C-alpha positions as semicolon CSV with decimal commas, in nm:
position;residue;x (nm);y (nm);z (nm)
1;M;-0,733;4,095;-3,521
2;N;-0,923;3,856;-3,303
3;D;-0,764;3,553;-3,470
4;S;-0,412;3,684;-3,415
5;S;-0,484;3,757;-3,047
6;T;-0,625;3,410;-2,984
7;R;-0,342;3,221;-3,158
8;P;-0,097;3,236;-2,865
9;W;-0,368;3,116;-2,628
10;R;-0,459;2,829;-2,861
11;S;-0,093;2,739;-2,902
12;S;-0,031;2,730;-2,528
13;S;-0,351;2,531;-2,472
14;H;-0,246;2,284;-2,742
15;K;0,098;2,241;-2,583
16;R;-0,059;2,194;-2,241
17;T;-0,290;1,925;-2,379
18;L;-0,002;1,741;-2,549
19;S;0,203;1,763;-2,229
20;T;-0,085;1,619;-2,026
21;I;-0,133;1,335;-2,274
22;F;0,240;1,256;-2,268
23;V;0,254;1,254;-1,887
24;H;-0,051;1,030;-1,857
25;T;0,087;0,794;-2,123
26;M;0,417;0,762;-1,935
27;C;0,227;0,701;-1,608
28;I;0,018;0,428;-1,773
29;I;0,329;0,260;-1,917
30;G;0,508;0,284;-1,582
31;G;0,203;0,150;-1,395
32;A;0,170;-0,139;-1,638
33;S;0,536;-0,232;-1,592
34;F;0,482;-0,245;-1,214
35;I;0,159;-0,447;-1,227
36;L;0,277;-0,707;-1,481
37;P;0,480;-0,911;-1,227
38;F;0,178;-0,922;-0,995
39;L;-0,049;-1,036;-1,279
40;W;0,204;-1,303;-1,374
41;M;0,214;-1,424;-1,012
42;V;-0,166;-1,452;-1,003
43;S;-0,167;-1,626;-1,341
44;T;0,096;-1,879;-1,231
45;S;-0,095;-1,948;-0,909
46;L;-0,389;-2,074;-1,119
47;K;-0,191;-2,292;-1,362
48;P;-0,143;-2,669;-1,369
49;D;0,213;-2,800;-1,366
50;T;0,226;-2,846;-1,742
51;Q;0,161;-2,478;-1,821
52;I;0,411;-2,308;-1,592
53;F;0,718;-2,319;-1,820
54;V;0,556;-2,342;-2,163
55;W;0,671;-2,112;-2,444
56;P;0,520;-1,882;-2,546
57;P;0,390;-1,821;-2,194
58;K;0,018;-1,848;-2,129
59;W;-0,127;-1,557;-1,938
60;V;-0,471;-1,714;-1,901
61;P;-0,452;-2,067;-1,755
62;N;-0,678;-2,331;-1,903
63;P;-0,827;-2,481;-1,695
64;L;-0,811;-2,258;-1,388
65;Q;-0,666;-2,450;-1,094
66;W;-0,837;-2,285;-0,797
67;V;-0,740;-2,589;-0,589
68;N;-0,384;-2,451;-0,576
69;Y;-0,491;-2,201;-0,310
70;P;-0,626;-2,442;-0,045
71;R;-0,339;-2,678;-0,123
72;A;-0,086;-2,400;-0,068
73;L;-0,242;-2,287;0,262
74;N;-0,241;-2,646;0,388
75;Y;0,108;-2,730;0,257
76;I;0,261;-2,504;0,524
77;P;0,107;-2,373;0,851
78;F;0,032;-2,050;0,668
79;F;-0,195;-1,887;0,926
80;H;0,046;-1,969;1,210
81;Y;0,326;-1,797;1,019
82;Y;0,088;-1,512;0,947
83;K;0,015;-1,473;1,320
84;N;0,388;-1,468;1,398
85;T;0,438;-1,197;1,137
86;L;0,154;-0,981;1,270
87;V;0,288;-1,004;1,626
88;I;0,629;-0,879;1,513
89;C;0,466;-0,605;1,302
90;A;0,244;-0,484;1,587
91;L;0,526;-0,468;1,845
92;S;0,757;-0,301;1,593
93;I;0,495;-0,034;1,525
94;V;0,459;0,032;1,898
95;G;0,837;0,055;1,940
96;V;0,892;0,288;1,645
97;N;0,608;0,523;1,735
98;L;0,713;0,542;2,099
99;S;1,086;0,596;2,048
100;C;1,087;0,803;1,729
101;T;0,819;1,052;1,837
102;L;1,006;1,129;2,159
103;G;1,339;1,159;1,979
104;A;1,197;1,377;1,703
105;Y;1,025;1,604;1,957
106;S;1,351;1,654;2,142
107;F;1,544;1,731;1,822
108;S;1,283;1,973;1,689
109;R;1,104;2,146;1,983
110;I;1,349;2,150;2,276
111;K;1,666;2,358;2,269
112;W;1,970;2,202;2,433
113;I;2,346;2,223;2,382
114;G;2,474;2,008;2,099
115;R;2,126;1,921;1,971
116;D;2,191;1,984;1,602
117;L;2,538;1,827;1,611
118;L;2,403;1,510;1,768
119;F;2,114;1,502;1,523
120;Y;2,344;1,518;1,221
121;A;2,571;1,254;1,374
122;Y;2,268;1,032;1,432
123;L;2,145;1,101;1,079
124;S;2,483;0,995;0,937
125;T;2,418;0,639;1,062
126;M;2,174;0,604;0,772
127;M;2,477;0,574;0,543
128;L;2,575;0,245;0,709
129;P;2,426;-0,045;0,509
130;Y;2,271;-0,335;0,697
131;Q;2,546;-0,568;0,571
132;V;2,803;-0,369;0,771
133;T;2,618;-0,394;1,103
134;M;2,474;-0,742;1,053
135;I;2,763;-0,942;1,205
136;P;2,828;-0,710;1,505
137;L;2,456;-0,709;1,585
138;F;2,443;-1,087;1,566
139;I;2,736;-1,113;1,807
140;V;2,566;-0,875;2,051
141;F;2,236;-1,061;2,038
142;K;2,415;-1,393;2,066
143;R;2,586;-1,285;2,386
144;L;2,255;-1,159;2,521
145;G;2,102;-1,500;2,450
146;W;1,840;-1,355;2,218
147;V;1,923;-1,559;1,906
148;G;1,640;-1,804;1,846
149;T;1,377;-1,559;1,975
150;N;1,180;-1,266;1,834
151;L;1,363;-1,014;2,053
152;P;1,629;-0,913;1,794
153;L;1,346;-0,828;1,553
154;I;1,145;-0,624;1,805
155;V;1,368;-0,466;2,072
156;P;1,578;-0,248;1,831
157;T;1,261;-0,064;1,724
158;F;1,229;0,073;2,079
159;F;1,562;0,255;2,035
160;G;1,457;0,469;1,741
161;S;1,531;0,484;1,370
162;A;1,726;0,768;1,211
163;F;1,502;0,779;0,905
164;Y;1,175;0,790;1,098
165;I;1,310;1,045;1,346
166;F;1,412;1,260;1,051
167;L;1,063;1,238;0,900
168;L;0,892;1,329;1,227
169;R;1,139;1,606;1,305
170;Q;1,070;1,768;0,969
171;F;0,698;1,756;1,042
172;F;0,725;1,881;1,400
173;M;0,926;2,182;1,279
174;T;0,631;2,292;1,065
175;I;0,405;2,322;1,371
176;P;0,403;2,685;1,494
177;Q;0,608;2,739;1,807
178;E;0,339;2,977;1,933
179;L;0,117;2,678;2,012
180;S;0,374;2,539;2,252
181;D;0,440;2,882;2,405
182;S;0,069;2,935;2,467
183;A;0,042;2,596;2,633
184;R;0,339;2,674;2,862
185;I;0,178;3,002;2,967
186;D;-0,134;2,805;3,060
187;G;0,079;2,580;3,281
188;C;0,113;2,278;3,052
189;T;0,421;2,060;3,105
190;E;0,659;1,963;2,826
191;F;0,513;1,615;2,809
192;G;0,163;1,763;2,809
193;I;0,253;1,977;2,507
194;F;0,392;1,670;2,333
195;W;0,089;1,453;2,415
196;R;-0,199;1,700;2,380
197;I;-0,080;1,933;2,103
198;I;0,200;1,785;1,892
199;L;0,085;1,425;1,855
200;P;-0,277;1,506;1,752
201;L;-0,141;1,739;1,482
202;A;0,110;1,478;1,366
203;R;-0,137;1,207;1,266
204;P;-0,043;1,210;0,893
205;A;0,327;1,174;0,976
206;L;0,256;0,902;1,233
207;A;0,044;0,716;0,978
208;T;0,334;0,734;0,733
209;I;0,595;0,586;0,965
210;T;0,343;0,327;1,085
211;L;0,288;0,210;0,728
212;F;0,662;0,207;0,657
213;T;0,726;0,006;0,973
214;F;0,452;-0,243;0,893
215;L;0,580;-0,298;0,539
216;N;0,942;-0,339;0,652
217;A;0,851;-0,586;0,927
218;Y;0,598;-0,773;0,713
219;Q;0,833;-0,838;0,422
220;D;1,157;-0,872;0,619
221;F;1,339;-1,188;0,519
222;M;1,699;-1,140;0,628
223;G;1,622;-1,067;0,995
224;P;1,405;-1,376;1,057
225;L;1,648;-1,588;0,854
226;I;1,938;-1,488;1,081
227;Y;1,769;-1,493;1,422
228;L;1,486;-1,749;1,404
229;S;1,584;-2,114;1,419
230;E;1,267;-2,311;1,492
231;P;0,995;-2,364;1,227
232;Y;0,716;-2,268;1,469
233;Q;0,877;-1,921;1,494
234;Y;0,884;-1,858;1,119
235;T;0,727;-1,556;0,957
236;I;0,550;-1,545;0,621
237;S;0,867;-1,458;0,430
238;L;1,049;-1,760;0,573
239;G;0,749;-1,989;0,540
240;L;0,726;-1,927;0,166
241;Q;1,073;-2,079;0,126
242;E;0,933;-2,417;0,230
243;F;0,777;-2,449;-0,115
244;R;1,131;-2,472;-0,255
245;T;1,316;-2,795;-0,183
246;Q;1,648;-2,950;-0,284
247;F;1,483;-3,132;-0,574
248;G;1,255;-2,860;-0,711
249;A;0,978;-2,624;-0,620
250;E;0,601;-2,618;-0,607
251;W;0,580;-2,304;-0,815
252;Q;0,203;-2,286;-0,853
253;M;0,149;-2,327;-0,477
254;L;0,432;-2,082;-0,401
255;M;0,264;-1,820;-0,619
256;A;-0,074;-1,891;-0,463
257;A;0,062;-1,844;-0,111
258;S;0,251;-1,532;-0,221
259;T;-0,069;-1,386;-0,365
260;V;-0,254;-1,442;-0,038
261;A;0,040;-1,294;0,156
262;I;0,057;-0,977;-0,053
263;L;-0,317;-0,903;-0,053
264;P;-0,318;-0,740;0,297
265;I;-0,048;-0,495;0,185
266;I;-0,248;-0,396;-0,123
267;V;-0,569;-0,351;0,076
268;L;-0,388;-0,155;0,347
269;F;-0,230;0,082;0,097
270;F;-0,560;0,159;-0,075
271;L;-0,721;0,227;0,263
272;V;-0,455;0,470;0,384
273;Q;-0,306;0,604;0,060
274;R;-0,448;0,954;0,107
275;T;-0,309;0,984;0,459
276;F;0,018;0,827;0,346
277;I;0,068;1,073;0,058
278;Q;-0,028;1,364;0,283
279;G;0,223;1,254;0,544
280;I;0,503;1,220;0,288
281;T;0,426;1,567;0,151
282;L;0,412;1,737;0,490
283;T;0,732;1,579;0,621
284;G;0,936;1,749;0,353
285;I;1,014;1,459;0,119
286;K;0,860;1,587;-0,200
287;G;0,893;1,466;-0,555
């Protein structure tokens, strides 16, 4: 009697265990497939010239060429390019947070005629690929005299982004309206509600769009390639191309510089991953 009553429980527990094992196995395989290119990049950065294209490939260089790293950082003005990149990233973060928070607040917390229609029209611009708007934008910036400067990479962030406004709007709509009503009764202005109530509660969402903005600006290649013309203006993504010449490439130094360039992104993600995942969950984009 007892055995028959415990069999369904044991069966369900066994299935649950097998399901957990299967899910973890798939996650491990997927994680390994993502980390292999990074490990290959690190391995190549430590190889001598003679071991880069050997077959079968050698994962562990012998001997380890640690000298590739200082050579790579001296081959190009790496830290100057890194400073240029950080300046663009910082100003882009300021522009996105300033413009998108105000736009999202208007679309989510203030009622005005045509609000939803304009929001959906604005959201539809996400369907336009960058290749479609690239030439018209270049013509506009050319006539403004901005080509050859950082302005085309920075100024557009101060005019909002449909994707980031959507993320923030979804988050702002989860904040109870009663908080804003109570603040109005106490005499708080609309901007005071936005600054003192909404923004402090929106820290996870703000951290999410800040991280997205930093990653997009940090690894952007097409924008700097189109608008920057002088080598002293180059960003990291453009500077790495200097390892490739008409007659070949310094692959080991290219991989060494790429490893140094990608390390800040890895460290940043591990530092803010909890806030990032929380922000993605709360803004309504769930897996």
